[in-house]
C-alpha distance (Angstrom), angle and dihedral (degrees) to the residues before:
residue distance angle dihedral
Q1 . . .
V2 3.82 . .
Q3 3.79 126.5 .
L4 3.79 119.2 -165.4
V5 3.78 124.2 -159.6
E6 3.80 121.2 -172.5
S7 3.79 128.0 -159.7
G8 3.75 140.4 164.2
G9 3.78 103.3 70.5
G10 3.77 123.4 132.7
L11 3.77 147.7 122.3
V12 3.79 118.1 -51.1
Q13 3.78 136.0 165.9
A14 3.78 120.2 -111.5
G15 3.78 109.7 -83.3
G16 3.79 92.1 30.8
S17 3.78 131.4 114.5
L18 3.79 139.2 -121.9
R19 3.79 133.3 179.0
L20 3.76 118.9 -146.2
S21 3.78 122.3 -158.5
C22 3.77 130.5 -162.3
T23 3.79 119.9 -169.5
A24 3.78 120.6 -164.9
S25 3.77 130.0 -153.6
G26 3.76 123.7 -138.0
N27 3.77 133.7 44.2
I28 3.80 103.0 -85.9
F29 3.81 98.8 74.1
S30 3.79 93.4 109.5
D31 3.82 89.4 57.6
L32 3.80 95.0 54.1
T33 3.76 134.1 90.5
M34 3.81 106.0 -135.7
G35 3.78 130.1 -152.6
W36 3.76 142.1 -171.3
Y37 3.78 119.6 -143.3
R38 3.77 131.2 179.1
Q39 3.77 137.2 -158.1
A40 3.76 124.5 -161.4
P41 3.81 121.7 -161.3
G42 3.78 110.6 -76.1
K43 3.77 93.2 5.4
E44 3.77 135.4 100.8
R45 3.77 121.8 -101.1
E46 3.80 110.7 -93.5
L47 3.77 134.8 -163.7
V48 3.81 113.2 -110.5
A49 3.80 105.1 176.0
T50 3.78 143.7 -20.4
I51 3.77 135.3 -158.5
T52 3.79 127.9 -164.9
S53 3.79 122.7 -120.7
G54 3.81 95.8 -94.9
G55 3.79 93.9 38.0
A56 3.79 95.0 -115.9
R57 3.80 97.7 121.4
M58 3.77 130.2 42.8
N59 3.76 129.9 179.3
Y60 3.79 129.2 -166.3
R61 3.75 137.7 -171.2
D62 3.77 110.8 -109.4
S63 3.78 96.5 -111.4
V64 3.83 93.1 61.8
K65 3.81 100.8 38.3
G66 3.77 111.0 125.1
R67 3.82 92.2 16.5
F68 3.81 105.5 58.9
T69 3.79 127.9 52.5
I70 3.79 125.3 -167.1
S71 3.79 118.6 -157.1
R72 3.77 139.2 158.6
D73 3.78 142.2 -150.9
N74 3.78 108.7 -153.9
A75 3.80 91.9 -171.1
K76 3.80 88.2 62.0
N77 3.82 97.1 37.1
T78 3.79 87.2 -125.4
V79 3.78 136.4 132.3
Y80 3.79 121.7 -164.8
L81 3.77 137.3 -157.4
Q82 3.77 114.2 -158.8
M83 3.79 108.8 -162.5
N84 3.80 119.1 -166.4
S85 3.79 132.4 173.4
L86 3.79 89.7 23.9
K87 3.78 118.8 -159.2
H88 3.77 131.5 -157.5
E89 3.79 89.4 -109.3
D90 3.82 89.9 61.8
T91 3.80 88.1 70.8
A92 3.79 107.4 120.9
V93 3.75 145.7 106.1
Y94 3.79 107.1 -80.6
Y95 3.79 120.0 -146.4
C96 3.75 132.5 -165.8
N97 3.80 115.7 -138.6
T98 3.74 142.9 -176.2
E99 3.77 136.6 161.5
T100 3.74 137.9 -150.3
S101 3.80 129.0 -169.4
R102 3.80 87.3 -86.2
R103 3.78 106.1 46.0
D104 3.77 152.4 -28.9
Y105 3.79 120.7 -89.0
W106 3.80 125.5 -152.3
G107 3.77 135.0 -175.0
Q108 3.78 123.1 -134.2
G109 3.79 92.9 -101.4
T110 3.78 134.0 -117.8
Q111 3.79 124.1 -125.2
V112 3.78 119.7 -121.9
T113 3.79 116.0 -170.9
V114 3.79 121.0 -176.2
S115 3.78 115.7 -166.3
S116 3.78 117.0 -149.2
């Protein structure tokens, strides 16, 4: 069983920065690929970034490349999303995600609002 708790969202002006954190319970975090998703009002949930279990490989959706950085600290069971040069279109609820062979796990989400 994995529980994910996100934090770090908020209101920021366009061009600003935020860092999201997601802390996982349990003792298998270091074995898991982790991801950040987001969902804007009226839109489908979309994948933002992923990072492999050891942190060696990251992938990003095109619209955030060069602005967002995903990282992790396996000693703290935490994955981060550093978001720079934020744009109004980054406004969404951001969710932390992982999956095991049994199921997907999601956090409760954290709201990011970028004012233009």
